[in-house]
N, CA, C, O and the ligand as a Tripos MOL2 file, in Angstrom:
@<TRIPOS>MOLECULE
protein
  289   287    73     0     0
PROTEIN
NO_CHARGES

@<TRIPOS>ATOM
      1 N          46.4120   41.6350   22.0180 N.3       1 MET1
      2 CA         45.3310   41.1280   21.7710 C.3       1 MET1
      3 C          45.1290   39.5250   22.1840 C.2       1 MET1
      4 O          46.1510   38.8410   22.2280 O.2       1 MET1
      5 N          44.1920   39.0700   22.4060 N.am      2 SER2
      6 CA         43.9090   37.7810   22.8540 C.3       2 SER2
      7 C          43.0720   37.1220   21.8740 C.2       2 SER2
      8 O          42.4700   37.7980   21.0410 O.2       2 SER2
      9 N          42.9600   35.5300   21.9070 N.am      3 GLU3
     10 CA         42.1310   34.8510   21.2390 C.3       3 GLU3
     11 C          41.0240   34.5660   22.0840 C.2       3 GLU3
     12 O          41.2320   34.4410   23.2910 O.2       3 GLU3
     13 N          39.7900   34.4370   21.5860 N.am      4 PHE4
     14 CA         38.8340   34.0040   22.4050 C.3       4 PHE4
     15 C          37.9530   32.9630   21.7090 C.2       4 PHE4
     16 O          37.9150   32.8730   20.4820 O.2       4 PHE4
     17 N          37.2370   32.1730   22.5430 N.am      5 ILE5
     18 CA         36.2260   31.2200   22.0300 C.3       5 ILE5
     19 C          34.9360   31.1380   22.8750 C.2       5 ILE5
     20 O          34.9360   31.3950   24.0790 O.2       5 ILE5
     21 N          33.9210   30.7960   22.2380 N.am      6 LEU6
     22 CA         32.8610   30.2640   22.8470 C.3       6 LEU6
     23 C          32.6190   28.8860   22.9180 C.2       6 LEU6
     24 O          32.6930   28.1740   21.9170 O.2       6 LEU6
     25 N          32.2750   28.3720   24.2610 N.am      7 ASN7
     26 CA         31.9090   27.1890   24.3910 C.3       7 ASN7
     27 C          30.6300   26.7050   23.5730 C.2       7 ASN7
     28 O          29.6090   27.3770   23.7210 O.2       7 ASN7
     29 N          30.5950   25.7780   22.8580 N.am      8 ARG8
     30 CA         29.4210   25.2570   22.0950 C.3       8 ARG8
     31 C          28.3820   24.5960   23.2210 C.2       8 ARG8
     32 O          27.1880   24.5210   22.9280 O.2       8 ARG8
     33 N          28.7550   24.2220   24.2340 N.am      9 ASN9
     34 CA         27.8470   23.2670   25.0870 C.3       9 ASN9
     35 C          27.5080   24.4950   25.9720 C.2       9 ASN9
     36 O          28.3180   25.3850   26.2300 O.2       9 ASN9
     37 N          26.2240   24.4510   26.4100 N.am     10 ARG10
     38 CA         25.6810   25.2340   27.6190 C.3      10 ARG10
     39 C          26.0570   24.7850   28.9660 C.2      10 ARG10
     40 O          26.1770   23.6010   29.2830 O.2      10 ARG10
     41 N          26.2280   25.7470   29.7070 N.am     11 GLN11
     42 CA         26.6290   25.3930   31.2180 C.3      11 GLN11
     43 C          25.1390   25.1260   31.9160 C.2      11 GLN11
     44 O          24.0670   25.5020   31.4410 O.2      11 GLN11
     45 N          25.3380   24.3410   33.2360 N.am     12 ASP12
     46 CA         24.1880   23.9770   33.8300 C.3      12 ASP12
     47 C          23.1300   25.1710   34.1820 C.2      12 ASP12
     48 O          21.9180   25.0530   34.3610 O.2      12 ASP12
     49 N          23.8180   26.1900   34.2240 N.am     13 ASN13
     50 CA         23.0000   27.6420   34.6580 C.3      13 ASN13
     51 C          22.3510   28.1770   33.3930 C.2      13 ASN13
     52 O          21.6180   29.1670   33.3720 O.2      13 ASN13
     53 N          22.6780   27.4460   32.3500 N.am     14 GLY14
     54 CA         22.1100   28.1380   31.0380 C.3      14 GLY14
     55 C          22.6920   29.0720   30.3240 C.2      14 GLY14
     56 O          22.1360   29.6040   29.3630 O.2      14 GLY14
     57 N          24.1630   29.4320   30.8260 N.am     15 ASP15
     58 CA         25.1180   30.2850   30.0110 C.3      15 ASP15
     59 C          25.8450   29.6250   29.0320 C.2      15 ASP15
     60 O          26.1870   28.4490   29.1540 O.2      15 ASP15
     61 N          26.1400   30.4130   27.9260 N.am     16 TYR16
     62 CA         27.3560   29.7960   27.1870 C.3      16 TYR16
     63 C          28.6620   30.6830   27.6070 C.2      16 TYR16
     64 O          28.6390   31.9070   27.7350 O.2      16 TYR16
     65 N          29.6020   29.9960   27.7640 N.am     17 GLU17
     66 CA         30.8250   30.8850   28.3310 C.3      17 GLU17
     67 C          31.9290   31.1800   27.3660 C.2      17 GLU17
     68 O          32.3940   30.4250   26.5120 O.2      17 GLU17
     69 N          32.2580   32.3820   27.6450 N.am     18 VAL18
     70 CA         33.4320   32.7180   26.6050 C.3      18 VAL18
     71 C          34.6840   32.5400   27.3410 C.2      18 VAL18
     72 O          34.7480   33.0730   28.4490 O.2      18 VAL18
     73 N          35.9020   31.7380   26.8150 N.am     19 HIS19
     74 CA         37.0840   31.8970   27.2190 C.3      19 HIS19
     75 C          38.0290   32.4260   26.4970 C.2      19 HIS19
     76 O          37.8710   32.6550   25.2980 O.2      19 HIS19
     77 N          39.4410   32.7580   27.3300 N.am     20 ASN20
     78 CA         40.5690   33.3450   26.5480 C.3      20 ASN20
     79 C          41.3960   32.0870   26.1520 C.2      20 ASN20
     80 O          41.5980   31.2370   27.0190 O.2      20 ASN20
     81 N          41.8830   31.9170   24.9030 N.am     21 THR21
     82 CA         42.5650   30.7740   24.6530 C.3      21 THR21
     83 C          43.9440   31.0210   24.8870 C.2      21 THR21
     84 O          44.7260   30.1470   25.2620 O.2      21 THR21
     85 N          44.3150   32.4640   24.6220 N.am     22 THR22
     86 CA         45.8120   33.0410   24.7490 C.3      22 THR22
     87 C          46.2490   32.8890   26.1390 C.2      22 THR22
     88 O          47.3880   32.4790   26.3640 O.2      22 THR22
     89 N          45.3440   33.2210   27.2130 N.am     23 ALA23
     90 CA         45.6600   33.2540   28.5810 C.3      23 ALA23
     91 C          45.7530   31.7230   29.0540 C.2      23 ALA23
     92 O          46.5690   31.2950   29.8700 O.2      23 ALA23
     93 N          44.7470   30.9640   28.3780 N.am     24 GLY24
     94 CA         44.5290   29.6000   28.7880 C.3      24 GLY24
     95 C          43.5460   29.5360   29.9240 C.2      24 GLY24
     96 O          43.3090   30.5100   30.6380 O.2      24 GLY24
     97 N          43.0180   28.4330   30.0580 N.am     25 CYS25
     98 CA         42.0470   28.2690   31.3960 C.3      25 CYS25
     99 C          41.9440   26.6350   31.4990 C.2      25 CYS25
    100 O          41.9700   25.7580   30.6360 O.2      25 CYS25
    101 N          41.8250   26.6060   32.8210 N.am     26 LEU26
    102 CA         41.7100   25.2490   33.3650 C.3      26 LEU26
    103 C          40.3920   24.4590   32.9700 C.2      26 LEU26
    104 O          40.2320   23.2390   32.9340 O.2      26 LEU26
    105 N          39.4490   25.5170   32.6690 N.am     27 TYR27
    106 CA         38.1480   24.9550   32.1890 C.3      27 TYR27
    107 C          37.7760   25.0880   30.7270 C.2      27 TYR27
    108 O          36.5960   25.0860   30.3740 O.2      27 TYR27
    109 N          38.7360   25.1980   29.9190 N.am     28 MET28
    110 CA         38.6610   25.4140   28.4220 C.3      28 MET28
    111 C          38.0210   24.0860   28.0070 C.2      28 MET28
    112 O          38.4160   22.9600   28.3090 O.2      28 MET28
    113 N          36.8520   24.4550   27.1850 N.am     29 PRO29
    114 CA         36.1550   23.1310   26.6110 C.3      29 PRO29
    115 C          36.8120   22.6390   25.5100 C.2      29 PRO29
    116 O          37.2940   23.4330   24.7020 O.2      29 PRO29
    117 N          36.9420   21.0050   25.2940 N.am     30 PHE30
    118 CA         37.5440   20.5530   24.3140 C.3      30 PHE30
    119 C          37.3860   21.0970   22.8780 C.2      30 PHE30
    120 O          36.3200   21.4750   22.3900 O.2      30 PHE30
    121 N          38.5700   21.0870   22.2760 N.am     31 GLU31
    122 CA         38.5160   21.7220   20.8140 C.3      31 GLU31
    123 C          37.4600   21.6120   20.0270 C.2      31 GLU31
    124 O          37.0840   22.5790   19.3660 O.2      31 GLU31
    125 N          36.8780   20.5130   19.9880 N.am     32 GLN32
    126 CA         35.6660   20.2270   19.2100 C.3      32 GLN32
    127 C          34.5880   21.0680   19.5000 C.2      32 GLN32
    128 O          33.7410   21.3510   18.6530 O.2      32 GLN32
    129 N          34.5670   21.5980   20.9630 N.am     33 ASN33
    130 CA         33.2920   22.5050   21.5300 C.3      33 ASN33
    131 C          33.9040   24.0440   21.2900 C.2      33 ASN33
    132 O          33.1400   24.9500   21.6250 O.2      33 ASN33
    133 N          34.8890   24.3360   20.8760 N.am     34 GLN34
    134 CA         35.1430   25.7980   20.6060 C.3      34 GLN34
    135 C          34.7760   26.5470   19.5600 C.2      34 GLN34
    136 O          35.2190   26.2590   18.4490 O.2      34 GLN34
    137 N          33.9300   27.6030   19.7280 N.am     35 ILE35
    138 CA         33.5660   28.2790   18.4940 C.3      35 ILE35
    139 C          34.3780   29.6660   18.4000 C.2      35 ILE35
    140 O          34.0840   30.6270   19.1100 O.2      35 ILE35
    141 N          35.4200   29.6860   17.4670 N.am     36 PRO36
    142 CA         36.2110   30.8130   17.3950 C.3      36 PRO36
    143 C          35.5970   32.0650   17.4670 C.2      36 PRO36
    144 O          34.7030   32.1840   16.6290 O.2      36 PRO36
    145 N          35.7940   33.1650   18.2750 N.am     37 LEU37
    146 CA         35.3430   34.4360   18.3560 C.3      37 LEU37
    147 C          36.5750   35.5050   17.7480 C.2      37 LEU37
    148 O          36.2850   36.6920   17.6030 O.2      37 LEU37
    149 N          37.6850   35.1050   17.4740 N.am     38 GLY38
    150 CA         38.7040   35.9650   16.9290 C.3      38 GLY38
    151 C          39.5430   36.6090   18.1400 C.2      38 GLY38
    152 O          39.5190   36.2350   19.3120 O.2      38 GLY38
    153 N          40.3320   37.7230   17.5580 N.am     39 SER39
    154 CA         41.0320   38.3530   18.4870 C.3      39 SER39
    155 C          40.3790   39.4960   18.8480 C.2      39 SER39
    156 O          39.6800   40.1600   18.0830 O.2      39 SER39
    157 N          40.6290   39.7850   20.2120 N.am     40 HIS40
    158 CA         40.0320   41.0300   20.8070 C.3      40 HIS40
    159 C          41.1730   41.4420   21.9170 C.2      40 HIS40
    160 O          42.0070   40.6980   22.4330 O.2      40 HIS40
    161 N          40.9620   42.8680   22.1360 N.am     41 LEU41
    162 CA         41.9690   43.7100   23.2310 C.3      41 LEU41
    163 C          41.4620   43.0630   24.5440 C.2      41 LEU41
    164 O          42.2900   42.6190   25.3400 O.2      41 LEU41
    165 N          40.2190   42.9970   24.7860 N.am     42 THR42
    166 CA         39.5590   42.6910   26.0340 C.3      42 THR42
    167 C          38.3570   41.6480   25.8250 C.2      42 THR42
    168 O          37.8600   41.4090   24.7240 O.2      42 THR42
    169 N          37.9730   41.0810   26.9960 N.am     43 CYS43
    170 CA         37.0800   39.9920   26.7060 C.3      43 CYS43
    171 C          35.6490   40.6830   26.4550 C.2      43 CYS43
    172 O          34.6990   39.9770   26.1160 O.2      43 CYS43
    173 N          35.5020   42.1160   26.6300 N.am     44 SER44
    174 CA         34.2090   42.5370   26.4080 C.3      44 SER44
    175 C          34.0020   42.5070   24.9220 C.2      44 SER44
    176 O          32.8620   42.3170   24.4960 O.2      44 SER44
    177 N          35.1040   42.6970   24.0170 N.am     45 GLY45
    178 CA         34.8560   42.6550   22.4940 C.3      45 GLY45
    179 C          34.4290   41.3370   22.2810 C.2      45 GLY45
    180 O          33.3930   41.2220   21.6280 O.2      45 GLY45
    181 N          35.0720   40.1420   22.7420 N.am     46 ALA46
    182 CA         34.5920   38.7940   22.4670 C.3      46 ALA46
    183 C          33.0350   38.5850   22.9400 C.2      46 ALA46
    184 O          32.1740   37.9580   22.3240 O.2      46 ALA46
    185 N          32.9110   39.1900   24.0440 N.am     47 ILE47
    186 CA         31.4860   39.0060   24.5450 C.3      47 ILE47
    187 C          30.3090   39.4920   23.4390 C.2      47 ILE47
    188 O          29.3870   38.7930   23.0200 O.2      47 ILE47
    189 N          30.6050   40.8850   23.0900 N.am     48 THR48
    190 CA         29.9930   41.6340   21.9880 C.3      48 THR48
    191 C          29.7390   40.7350   20.7700 C.2      48 THR48
    192 O          28.6390   40.6000   20.2340 O.2      48 THR48
    193 N          30.9330   40.1050   20.3750 N.am     49 ARG49
    194 CA         31.0190   39.2460   19.0530 C.3      49 ARG49
    195 C          29.9570   37.8510   19.4510 C.2      49 ARG49
    196 O          29.1460   37.4920   18.5970 O.2      49 ARG49
    197 N          30.0160   37.2940   20.4700 N.am     50 ALA50
    198 CA         29.4380   36.3260   20.7310 C.3      50 ALA50
    199 C          27.9180   36.5930   20.6780 C.2      50 ALA50
    200 O          27.1530   35.8180   20.1040 O.2      50 ALA50
    201 N          27.5510   37.6110   21.2410 N.am     51 LYS51
    202 CA         26.2290   38.0570   21.4240 C.3      51 LYS51
    203 C          25.5430   38.3640   20.2490 C.2      51 LYS51
    204 O          24.3320   38.1800   20.1280 O.2      51 LYS51
    205 N          26.4020   38.9130   19.2070 N.am     52 ASN52
    206 CA         25.8080   39.2700   17.8970 C.3      52 ASN52
    207 C          25.7420   37.9260   17.0570 C.2      52 ASN52
    208 O          24.7960   37.7560   16.2880 O.2      52 ASN52
    209 N          26.7150   36.9920   17.1910 N.am     53 ASN53
    210 CA         26.3920   35.8510   16.3990 C.3      53 ASN53
    211 C          25.3600   35.0340   16.9310 C.2      53 ASN53
    212 O          24.6570   34.4320   16.1200 O.2      53 ASN53
    213 N          25.0760   34.8650   18.4950 N.am     54 TYR54
    214 CA         24.1630   34.0020   18.7060 C.3      54 TYR54
    215 C          23.2980   34.6940   19.8230 C.2      54 TYR54
    216 O          23.4500   34.4400   21.0180 O.2      54 TYR54
    217 N          22.2670   35.6990   19.2750 N.am     55 PRO55
    218 CA         21.5460   36.5650   19.9530 C.3      55 PRO55
    219 C          20.4740   35.8820   20.8470 C.2      55 PRO55
    220 O          19.8010   36.5320   21.6470 O.2      55 PRO55
    221 N          20.3590   34.6770   20.6930 N.am     56 ASN56
    222 CA         19.4290   33.8810   21.5580 C.3      56 ASN56
    223 C          20.0810   33.0090   22.7680 C.2      56 ASN56
    224 O          19.4320   32.3970   23.6160 O.2      56 ASN56
    225 N          21.6410   33.0870   22.6630 N.am     57 HIS57
    226 CA         22.1360   32.4790   23.8590 C.3      57 HIS57
    227 C          22.3620   33.4650   24.7690 C.2      57 HIS57
    228 O          22.5290   34.6450   24.4600 O.2      57 HIS57
    229 N          22.3750   32.9690   26.0460 N.am     58 ARG58
    230 CA         23.0700   33.8760   27.1670 C.3      58 ARG58
    231 C          24.1920   33.5800   27.2250 C.2      58 ARG58
    232 O          24.6390   32.4410   27.3550 O.2      58 ARG58
    233 N          24.9790   34.9130   27.1040 N.am     59 ILE59
    234 CA         26.5220   34.6510   26.8800 C.3      59 ILE59
    235 C          27.3400   35.2440   28.2340 C.2      59 ILE59
    236 O          27.0650   36.3450   28.7110 O.2      59 ILE59
    237 N          28.0760   34.6200   28.6230 N.am     60 ASN60
    238 CA         28.7450   35.0300   29.9780 C.3      60 ASN60
    239 C          30.4260   34.7310   29.9300 C.2      60 ASN60
    240 O          30.9540   33.7290   29.4480 O.2      60 ASN60
    241 N          31.0260   35.7470   30.4910 N.am     61 GLY61
    242 CA         32.5500   35.3780   30.5690 C.3      61 GLY61
    243 C          32.7780   34.3340   31.6360 C.2      61 GLY61
    244 O          32.0970   34.2520   32.6580 O.2      61 GLY61
    245 N          33.9720   33.3990   31.2640 N.am     62 CYS62
    246 CA         34.2690   32.4660   32.1210 C.3      62 CYS62
    247 C          34.7740   33.0370   33.5620 C.2      62 CYS62
    248 O          35.4730   34.0430   33.4360 O.2      62 CYS62
    249 N          34.5990   32.6760   34.6890 N.am     63 TYR63
    250 CA         34.9020   33.3440   36.0200 C.3      63 TYR63
    251 C          36.4230   33.1830   36.0030 C.2      63 TYR63
    252 O          37.0270   34.0910   36.5760 O.2      63 TYR63
    253 N          37.1750   32.1970   35.4550 N.am     64 TYR64
    254 CA         38.3520   31.9540   35.7400 C.3      64 TYR64
    255 C          39.2280   32.7590   34.7140 C.2      64 TYR64
    256 O          40.2360   33.3220   35.1440 O.2      64 TYR64
    257 N          38.8730   32.8560   33.2590 N.am     65 CYS65
    258 CA         40.0640   33.5480   32.3410 C.3      65 CYS65
    259 C          39.4810   34.6580   31.9890 C.2      65 CYS65
    260 O          40.2620   35.4720   31.4950 O.2      65 CYS65
    261 N          38.0780   35.0860   32.0850 N.am     66 CYS66
    262 CA         37.5310   36.2140   31.6680 C.3      66 CYS66
    263 C          36.7270   37.0350   32.8970 C.2      66 CYS66
    264 O          35.6060   37.5330   32.7890 O.2      66 CYS66
    265 N          37.3290   37.0470   33.7380 N.am     67 ASN67
    266 CA         36.5520   37.5080   35.2230 C.3      67 ASN67
    267 C          35.9430   38.8850   35.1430 C.2      67 ASN67
    268 O          34.8440   39.2080   35.5950 O.2      67 ASN67
    269 N          36.8900   39.7290   34.4430 N.am     68 ALA68
    270 CA         36.2260   40.9480   34.1130 C.3      68 ALA68
    271 C          34.8470   40.9290   33.4250 C.2      68 ALA68
    272 O          34.0420   41.8560   33.5140 O.2      68 ALA68
    273 N          34.6480   39.8040   32.7370 N.am     69 CYS69
    274 CA         33.3190   40.0500   31.9790 C.3      69 CYS69
    275 C          32.3860   38.8880   32.3340 C.2      69 CYS69
    276 O          31.5070   38.4240   31.6090 O.2      69 CYS69
    277 N          32.7440   38.4670   33.6510 N.am     70 HIS70
    278 CA         31.7370   37.4520   34.3200 C.3      70 HIS70
    279 C          30.8310   38.2880   34.9360 C.2      70 HIS70
    280 O          31.0850   39.2820   35.6170 O.2      70 HIS70
    281 N          29.4940   37.7080   34.5810 N.am     71 THR71
    282 CA         28.6310   38.6280   35.4930 C.3      71 THR71
    283 C          27.7080   37.8080   36.4760 C.2      71 THR71
    284 O          26.9620   36.9700   35.9700 O.2      71 THR71
    285 N          27.7030   37.9920   37.8710 N.am     72 ARG72
    286 CA         27.1730   37.1270   38.8060 C.3      72 ARG72
    287 C          28.0620   36.3070   39.5270 C.2      72 ARG72
    288 O          27.6310   35.5210   40.3710 O.2      72 ARG72
    289 ZN         37.8870   30.0900   31.2560 Zn       73 ZN73
@<TRIPOS>BOND
     1     1     2 1
     2     2     3 1
     3     3     4 2
     4     3     5 am
     5     5     6 1
     6     6     7 1
     7     7     8 2
     8     7     9 am
     9     9    10 1
    10    10    11 1
    11    11    12 2
    12    11    13 am
    13    13    14 1
    14    14    15 1
    15    15    16 2
    16    15    17 am
    17    17    18 1
    18    18    19 1
    19    19    20 2
    20    19    21 am
    21    21    22 1
    22    22    23 1
    23    23    24 2
    24    23    25 am
    25    25    26 1
    26    26    27 1
    27    27    28 2
    28    27    29 am
    29    29    30 1
    30    30    31 1
    31    31    32 2
    32    31    33 am
    33    33    34 1
    34    34    35 1
    35    35    36 2
    36    35    37 am
    37    37    38 1
    38    38    39 1
    39    39    40 2
    40    39    41 am
    41    41    42 1
    42    42    43 1
    43    43    44 2
    44    43    45 am
    45    45    46 1
    46    46    47 1
    47    47    48 2
    48    47    49 am
    49    49    50 1
    50    50    51 1
    51    51    52 2
    52    51    53 am
    53    53    54 1
    54    54    55 1
    55    55    56 2
    56    55    57 am
    57    57    58 1
    58    58    59 1
    59    59    60 2
    60    59    61 am
    61    61    62 1
    62    62    63 1
    63    63    64 2
    64    63    65 am
    65    65    66 1
    66    66    67 1
    67    67    68 2
    68    67    69 am
    69    69    70 1
    70    70    71 1
    71    71    72 2
    72    71    73 am
    73    73    74 1
    74    74    75 1
    75    75    76 2
    76    75    77 am
    77    77    78 1
    78    78    79 1
    79    79    80 2
    80    79    81 am
    81    81    82 1
    82    82    83 1
    83    83    84 2
    84    83    85 am
    85    85    86 1
    86    86    87 1
    87    87    88 2
    88    87    89 am
    89    89    90 1
    90    90    91 1
    91    91    92 2
    92    91    93 am
    93    93    94 1
    94    94    95 1
    95    95    96 2
    96    95    97 am
    97    97    98 1
    98    98    99 1
    99    99   100 2
   100    99   101 am
   101   101   102 1
   102   102   103 1
   103   103   104 2
   104   103   105 am
   105   105   106 1
   106   106   107 1
   107   107   108 2
   108   107   109 am
   109   109   110 1
   110   110   111 1
   111   111   112 2
   112   111   113 am
   113   113   114 1
   114   114   115 1
   115   115   116 2
   116   115   117 am
   117   117   118 1
   118   118   119 1
   119   119   120 2
   120   119   121 am
   121   121   122 1
   122   122   123 1
   123   123   124 2
   124   123   125 am
   125   125   126 1
   126   126   127 1
   127   127   128 2
   128   127   129 am
   129   129   130 1
   130   130   131 1
   131   131   132 2
   132   131   133 am
   133   133   134 1
   134   134   135 1
   135   135   136 2
   136   135   137 am
   137   137   138 1
   138   138   139 1
   139   139   140 2
   140   139   141 am
   141   141   142 1
   142   142   143 1
   143   143   144 2
   144   143   145 am
   145   145   146 1
   146   146   147 1
   147   147   148 2
   148   147   149 am
   149   149   150 1
   150   150   151 1
   151   151   152 2
   152   151   153 am
   153   153   154 1
   154   154   155 1
   155   155   156 2
   156   155   157 am
   157   157   158 1
   158   158   159 1
   159   159   160 2
   160   159   161 am
   161   161   162 1
   162   162   163 1
   163   163   164 2
   164   163   165 am
   165   165   166 1
   166   166   167 1
   167   167   168 2
   168   167   169 am
   169   169   170 1
   170   170   171 1
   171   171   172 2
   172   171   173 am
   173   173   174 1
   174   174   175 1
   175   175   176 2
   176   175   177 am
   177   177   178 1
   178   178   179 1
   179   179   180 2
   180   179   181 am
   181   181   182 1
   182   182   183 1
   183   183   184 2
   184   183   185 am
   185   185   186 1
   186   186   187 1
   187   187   188 2
   188   187   189 am
   189   189   190 1
   190   190   191 1
   191   191   192 2
   192   191   193 am
   193   193   194 1
   194   194   195 1
   195   195   196 2
   196   195   197 am
   197   197   198 1
   198   198   199 1
   199   199   200 2
   200   199   201 am
   201   201   202 1
   202   202   203 1
   203   203   204 2
   204   203   205 am
   205   205   206 1
   206   206   207 1
   207   207   208 2
   208   207   209 am
   209   209   210 1
   210   210   211 1
   211   211   212 2
   212   211   213 am
   213   213   214 1
   214   214   215 1
   215   215   216 2
   216   215   217 am
   217   217   218 1
   218   218   219 1
   219   219   220 2
   220   219   221 am
   221   221   222 1
   222   222   223 1
   223   223   224 2
   224   223   225 am
   225   225   226 1
   226   226   227 1
   227   227   228 2
   228   227   229 am
   229   229   230 1
   230   230   231 1
   231   231   232 2
   232   231   233 am
   233   233   234 1
   234   234   235 1
   235   235   236 2
   236   235   237 am
   237   237   238 1
   238   238   239 1
   239   239   240 2
   240   239   241 am
   241   241   242 1
   242   242   243 1
   243   243   244 2
   244   243   245 am
   245   245   246 1
   246   246   247 1
   247   247   248 2
   248   247   249 am
   249   249   250 1
   250   250   251 1
   251   251   252 2
   252   251   253 am
   253   253   254 1
   254   254   255 1
   255   255   256 2
   256   255   257 am
   257   257   258 1
   258   258   259 1
   259   259   260 2
   260   259   261 am
   261   261   262 1
   262   262   263 1
   263   263   264 2
   264   263   265 am
   265   265   266 1
   266   266   267 1
   267   267   268 2
   268   267   269 am
   269   269   270 1
   270   270   271 1
   271   271   272 2
   272   271   273 am
   273   273   274 1
   274   274   275 1
   275   275   276 2
   276   275   277 am
   277   277   278 1
   278   278   279 1
   279   279   280 2
   280   279   281 am
   281   281   282 1
   282   282   283 1
   283   283   284 2
   284   283   285 am
   285   285   286 1
   286   286   287 1
   287   287   288 2
@<TRIPOS>SUBSTRUCTURE
     1 MET1         2 RESIDUE 1 A MET
     2 SER2         6 RESIDUE 1 A SER
     3 GLU3        10 RESIDUE 1 A GLU
     4 PHE4        14 RESIDUE 1 A PHE
     5 ILE5        18 RESIDUE 1 A ILE
     6 LEU6        22 RESIDUE 1 A LEU
     7 ASN7        26 RESIDUE 1 A ASN
     8 ARG8        30 RESIDUE 1 A ARG
     9 ASN9        34 RESIDUE 1 A ASN
    10 ARG10       38 RESIDUE 1 A ARG
    11 GLN11       42 RESIDUE 1 A GLN
    12 ASP12       46 RESIDUE 1 A ASP
    13 ASN13       50 RESIDUE 1 A ASN
    14 GLY14       54 RESIDUE 1 A GLY
    15 ASP15       58 RESIDUE 1 A ASP
    16 TYR16       62 RESIDUE 1 A TYR
    17 GLU17       66 RESIDUE 1 A GLU
    18 VAL18       70 RESIDUE 1 A VAL
    19 HIS19       74 RESIDUE 1 A HIS
    20 ASN20       78 RESIDUE 1 A ASN
    21 THR21       82 RESIDUE 1 A THR
    22 THR22       86 RESIDUE 1 A THR
    23 ALA23       90 RESIDUE 1 A ALA
    24 GLY24       94 RESIDUE 1 A GLY
    25 CYS25       98 RESIDUE 1 A CYS
    26 LEU26      102 RESIDUE 1 A LEU
    27 TYR27      106 RESIDUE 1 A TYR
    28 MET28      110 RESIDUE 1 A MET
    29 PRO29      114 RESIDUE 1 A PRO
    30 PHE30      118 RESIDUE 1 A PHE
    31 GLU31      122 RESIDUE 1 A GLU
    32 GLN32      126 RESIDUE 1 A GLN
    33 ASN33      130 RESIDUE 1 A ASN
    34 GLN34      134 RESIDUE 1 A GLN
    35 ILE35      138 RESIDUE 1 A ILE
    36 PRO36      142 RESIDUE 1 A PRO
    37 LEU37      146 RESIDUE 1 A LEU
    38 GLY38      150 RESIDUE 1 A GLY
    39 SER39      154 RESIDUE 1 A SER
    40 HIS40      158 RESIDUE 1 A HIS
    41 LEU41      162 RESIDUE 1 A LEU
    42 THR42      166 RESIDUE 1 A THR
    43 CYS43      170 RESIDUE 1 A CYS
    44 SER44      174 RESIDUE 1 A SER
    45 GLY45      178 RESIDUE 1 A GLY
    46 ALA46      182 RESIDUE 1 A ALA
    47 ILE47      186 RESIDUE 1 A ILE
    48 THR48      190 RESIDUE 1 A THR
    49 ARG49      194 RESIDUE 1 A ARG
    50 ALA50      198 RESIDUE 1 A ALA
    51 LYS51      202 RESIDUE 1 A LYS
    52 ASN52      206 RESIDUE 1 A ASN
    53 ASN53      210 RESIDUE 1 A ASN
    54 TYR54      214 RESIDUE 1 A TYR
    55 PRO55      218 RESIDUE 1 A PRO
    56 ASN56      222 RESIDUE 1 A ASN
    57 HIS57      226 RESIDUE 1 A HIS
    58 ARG58      230 RESIDUE 1 A ARG
    59 ILE59      234 RESIDUE 1 A ILE
    60 ASN60      238 RESIDUE 1 A ASN
    61 GLY61      242 RESIDUE 1 A GLY
    62 CYS62      246 RESIDUE 1 A CYS
    63 TYR63      250 RESIDUE 1 A TYR
    64 TYR64      254 RESIDUE 1 A TYR
    65 CYS65      258 RESIDUE 1 A CYS
    66 CYS66      262 RESIDUE 1 A CYS
    67 ASN67      266 RESIDUE 1 A ASN
    68 ALA68      270 RESIDUE 1 A ALA
    69 CYS69      274 RESIDUE 1 A CYS
    70 HIS70      278 RESIDUE 1 A HIS
    71 THR71      282 RESIDUE 1 A THR
    72 ARG72      286 RESIDUE 1 A ARG
    73 ZN73       289 GROUP 0 **** ****
């Protein structure tokens, strides 16, 4: 299981990105901008959680730490 967070800040392209805090990431947002998404087996669980919590946000996996969940 890994811990995932959602970036509170929107990316320039309009996406809100999910990062894996257990694996770590060069592009991890500052701690005050991290919204915990809990532990998940894979990033797809974290993406689902984020979409449920923020149905109006465009959620995407980080290219670097959640590549399997990164679209486009
Ligand atoms: Zn990342």
